[in-house]
N, C-alpha and C positions, 0 to 999 in steps of 0.2 A: 776703830774700824772692825774689831772683832765681833761686837754685838750685831752690827749691820750684816756682817758676813753670815752669822748664825741665822739671822732672819731671812737672808736671801736663800741660804741652803734649805731652810725650812719651807720656804715658798716653792722652790723647785721640787722638793719632796712631795708637797701637797698636790702640785700640778701634775707630777709624774704619776702618783697613785690614782689621782682622779682620772687621768687618761687611761690607765690600765683598767680601772673599774668600768669605764665606758666600753672598752674592748670586750670585757667579760659580759656586759649587758647586751652588746651586739651579738655575741655568740649565743647567749640564752634566747634572744629573740628569734634566732634563725635555727633553733634546734630541730625544727621540722622542715626546713628548706631543703629540697632535693639537691644533692650534689654539693652542698655548702661545706667549705673547708674551714675548720676552726682557725681563728686568728689569735696571735700572741703578740703582746706588747713587749718589744725588746728594750729593756732598760739598761742604760749604760751611764757610767760616771761622766760628769762634765770635765772639761779641761782644767787640771789643777793650777793653782797660782803659786808662785814662789815668794816666800817671805822668810827672811833671816836664814837663808840657806836651806829652808824646808819647802817641800812641795805639799801644799795644803789643798784638800779636796774642796770643790765648789758646789757639790750637790749632784743630782742625777737628772736624767731626761729620758724620754722615750725616743730612741734614735730612729726606730722604724716599727711598723706593724707588719709582721710576716704571717704568711699562711702556712699551713701544715700539709700542703698538698704533696702526695706521692705521685710523681709524674710517670714513673714506670708502671705503677698500679693503674693509673688512668689509661695508659696505653693498652693494658690487658683488658680493661673494661670496655674500651671502644672497640677493640678487635672482637671481643665476645659479643658485643651488641650487634655487630654486622651479621654474625651467625644467627643470633636470636631473632633479629628482625625478619630474616629470610625464613627461618623455621616456623615462626609464628604464623606467617601468611600461608605457608605450605600446609601446616597442621590444620588450620581452619578451613582452607580450601578443599583439602582431601577429605576432611570430615563431612563437608557438604556434598562432595561427590559420592561418598559412601552412602549418604542418605538418598541420593538420586537413584542409585542402583540397589536400593534396599529390597531384598527378596525374602525377608523374615517377618515374623509377627503377623502373618496372614495378609501381607501386602500383595496386591495383584500386580506382580511385576512381569517383565518380558518373559522370563523363564516359564512362569505359569501360563502365560498367554500362548507361547509356542507349544507347550505340552498339550494345551486344550486344542490347539489348531491341528496337531497330528492326531489326536483322539477323534476329532471330527471327521477326518478322512477315514479312519477305521470304522466309525459309525456309518459313514456313507457306503463303505464297502459291504457292510452287513445288509443295508437296504438301499441298493443303488437306484431303485425306481421310486424311492420315497422323497417327495418334494420337501417335507419338513426337515429331513436330514441335510438337504442342500441349503435351505435357509439358515439352518444352524451353522453349517460350515461357513457360509458367507459372512454371517454375523461374527463368528469367532475369528475369522480371518481379519475382519475389520478391527476387532479388538486388538489383535496382534499388531496390525499396521499402526493403530493409534499409539500403542506402546512404543514402537520404534520412533514415531513422530515426537512423542512426549520426551523420551530420553534424549533425542537429538536436540530438541528445543531447550531442555534444561542444561545440557552441556554447553550450548551456545550462550545461554544466560550466564553461566559461570565464567565463560571466556570473556563475555562483555563486561561483567563485573570486575574481572581481573584487569581488563584493558582500561576501564575507568580508574582502577586503582593505580595503574601506571601513571596516568595523567595527574591524579591527586598527589602521588608521591613526588613528582617533579615540582609541583607547586609548594609542597611542604619543604622540600630541600632548598628551593630558592629562598623561601622565607627565613629558614634557619641560617643559611649562608649570609644573607643580608645583615642579620643580627650579629653574627660573629664578626663580620667586617667592621661594623660600628664599634664593637668592643675592642677589636684590634687597635683602632685609632685611639680609643680612650686609655687603654693599657699602656700603649707606647708613650702617650703624652705624660702620664703620671710617672712611669718608671724612668723617663728621661730626667726627672728631677731627683732620682736616687731613692724613690719610695717604691713599695710593692703594691700594685693595684689588686689587693686581695679579693675584694668583693667582685670586681669585674672578672677576675680570673675564675672564681667559683661559678659565676654566671656563664662564662664561656665554656667551661668544662661541662656544665649541665647541657648546654646547647650542642656541644660536640658529641655527647652521649646520645642525645636525641637524633643527631645526624647519622650516627653509626647504625641506628636501627632502621634507617631509610636506605642507605647505600654504602657500599664498601669504599674506603679511602685510606690513604696514608697521609701523614702530616709531620711537620717539624716546626720548631719555634726558633725564630731568628734572634739575634742579639738585642733587638729592640722590644722583644716580648710579644711580637706578632706571629701568628701561626700561618703557615702555608699549607693548604689542603689540596691534595692531588687525587684524582680518580684513577681507576685502573688504566694502565697504559701511560701513566704520567700526565694525563690531562689536568692542567692547573685550574681547579675550580675556584680557588681563592689564593691570592698572593698579597698579604698585608691588607691594604685597603682597596685593592683592585680585584674584582671578581667577574667570573663568567656566570652563566646560568644554564639550566636545563629546560628543554622544550619538548613537549609531546607533539609529534608530527605524524599525521595519518599517512599510512602506506597503502596505496591502492592495490598493490600486488600481494598484500598480506591481509586480505579481508577488511581493509580499511583500518586495521589495528595501528596503534601508535608505535612509532620508532622513538627512541630517546635520543634527542639531538643535544649536543653541547654547543652552546653559543658563546663565543669568546667575547671579551670586552670590546673588541673591534667589530663584532657582529658576524664573524665567520662561523659557519655551522659545520659540525662533524657528527656523523652517526656513531654513537658509542653503545648502542643496544647490546651488541655481542660482547662488549668488554665488561659489562656489569656482572659481578659474581657474588654480590652480598647485599644484605639489607632487605627491607620490605619490598623495594621496587624489583629486586631480583626474584623474590618470591612471587610477585604478581606476574612477571614475565614467564616464569616457569609454569605457573598455573595456567596461564593463557596459551602458551605455545607448546609446552611439553605435555602436561597431564591431560588437559581437556582435548588437545590435539590428538594425542595418542589414542585415547579411548573413543573419541569420535570416529577416528579412522577404523578402529576395530569394529565398532558398531556398524559403520558403513559397509565394511567387508562382509559382515554377517548378513546384513539385509540384501546386499548385492548377490551373494552366493545363493541365498534362499530363493530369491526371485528367479535366478537362472536355472537352478536345479528343478524347481517346481514347474517352471514354464517349459523346460526342455522335455518333460514327460507329458505335461498337460496338452501341448500342441499336437501330440501324436494321437490323442484319444478322441472319444466321441461323447457329445453331450446327450441328454435325455431326448432332445429334439433332433438328434442326428447330425448336429453341426460338429465340425472338426477344425483343427488348426487354430483354436482359440487359446490365447494366453490367459493364465489365471491372474497373474500380476501384470501391471503395465511394464513393458520392457525398460531396462535402465541402460543408458549408454556407457556408464562407468561406475566404479564404486564410490567415487567422490560425491558426497551428499546423498548417498543411497538411503540412509535411514530417514532423512527428512523427506525424500521423494517417493518412497515406496507407496504403492497404492494398488487397489484391485483394478483389473482391466475393465474397460467399459463394457465388454461383452458379458462379463460376470456380474457387473453392477446392474446391467439392464435386465438380465434374465438368468435366474438360477439354473434353468434348463441347459444353459451353455456350459455349465460345469461338467467336465469330462470325468466319468467314472469308469468308462469302458474302453477297451482297446479295439473293439469292433463296434459295428452299428447295432449290436444287440443290446437293447435297453437293460437287460438283466445282467449284463457282463460287469464284473467288479474288478477286473484285472488291474486297470490303471489306478483305481482308487487305492488298491493294496500297494502298488508300486510307489505311489506318492507317500502313503503312510509309512512305508519302510524307509523313507529318507530320514526319518527320526533317528535311526540307528546307523545310517550310512556315514562313512568317513569322508566328509565333504570339505572339511576345513583344515587349515594348517598343512597344506600339501598332502592331503589324504591321511592325516594323523588324528583328526578329531571330528566328532559329530557336532551338529549345530549346538546342542545343549552343552556338550563338554566345552566347546569354544567359549560360549557365553559364561558358563560357570567359572572357567579359568580366568576370564576377564574380570568378573565380579570379585573373585578371590584375590586377584592381583591388586585391585583397588583397596580391598580391606587390608592387605599386607602393607601397601604403601602408606595407608592412613595410620596404621599402628606404628610403623617405623618412624613416620614423621612426628607422631606424638611422643615416642620414646626419645627421639633426638631433641625435641623441644624441651621435654622435661629435664633431660640431662644437662643441656646448655643453660636452662633456667637455674638449675642447682649450682652450676659453676659460676654464673653471674651473681647469684646470691652470696656465694662464698667470697667472691671478690669484693662485693659491696660491704659485707660484714667486716672484712679485713680493713677496707678503706675507712669505715666508720671507727674502727678501733684505733686507726692511725690519725685520721684528720677529722673525724666526726665530733660533735659536741656532746660531752658527758656532763650532765647537770651536776653530778656529785663533784667532779673536778672543778667545774666553774665556780661552784659555791665555796669550795675550799680556797680557790684563788681569790675570790671576792672577799672572803674573811681576812686573808693575809693582807690584801691591798687596803682594806678598810682599817685594819689595825695600824698599818704603816702610815696611813693618812692621819689617823688620830694622834700617833706619836709625833708626826711632823707639826701638827697643829699645837700640841702641847709644848713642843720646843719653841714654836713661834711665840706662844704665850709667855714662856719663861724668858725669852729674849726681850720681849716687851716689858716684863717686870724688871729686868736688869736695867733696861733703858730708863724706866721710870725712877728707879733708885738713883741712878747716876744724875738724872735731871734734878731730883730733890737735893742731892748732895751739892750740886753746883749752886742751887738756890740758897742753901744754908751757908755756904762759904761766902757768897756774895753779901 
């Protein structure tokens, strides 16, 4: 029986080393697969047999294939991904907003248009009876009005883009969760047999990293190897193989923008918009409701105050044709939407002679034109603390600072994420050098087992020949 035992042990050795080489080949094939955790063949001795009071080995086998995943490190990567996803959206959105309010490089922005508008009133004061000065004033006023409209429109476009981003994020999240749910089932089925579902785990980790860039969540893994994912507030997005979903639902009271609704597996809906605090979807919500909303309100306040201040003086003056009580701008009921609604009054639009430069019916009087021109330096904004120009300049400066801060935060978090991933690669990533070294070792062990098999076969042949000779 000894020779047959040698042959069986040699066979287990060849099979074991072959399996180990297959694992190495699989690692090499996935060297560029994002999030892939290197696999290792766990080789253990087979149960020994007892003979003549001795326990003799019976060979080796691959008892399991394990991954090298560092689960604590994965947790750190997922948590950082939630910050990075939010900051990425905020960084890009604020950069776009900065371009909207670009006042450098010769750009004809609102600041320049307001400056030209006040200069036109000074020019009219110099020649109050000159029709050309009135046409110039009306034209420059319209340019300023158009700038208000343009900025308001572009802010609205940014808000709409962010709103569409909210809907897009919910769809991506649902797709990722469905894939994780499927993998949960596969992992549980495999690991119930005592094996480790290494490939499926790597794939699930990759999906959970993608999910972290979309929304903030917490998770834990149960004894069956399935993950439970909960959103802020404990809302269960995924429990094993049962999942809810997210739905973007229009809110008529908020400009028709989307609220984020959680839909349970039973169909019950809950508004979780205010609970979301991370990931790209939070960045879209911030961009839509906070950043564009804040600066649109400030722009509206600027337009509203300008209309009221100019009109309050203009209605007291006299036009070149002797008319009075004319508004220069169309009156606005409130600051809401003022930047989009600001326009020249119909009296000014129809006849430049209705533009009031005088405080009396004397055509050569320029008192009112000088008063309106002096609004340039009047403290009319921020409860009497800022001029129109200062207010707008501070607004543009704030946007620039917000954009720079967002970029700095994004770069810092990107560096942290890169450090985590570099460390993960050092722990569980595929090193071609190490894999080649392992491959050489397994190959040599395979060859040794094969030679042992040949030796046992030679011994068997010798015994067979001896039996033949005796016969």
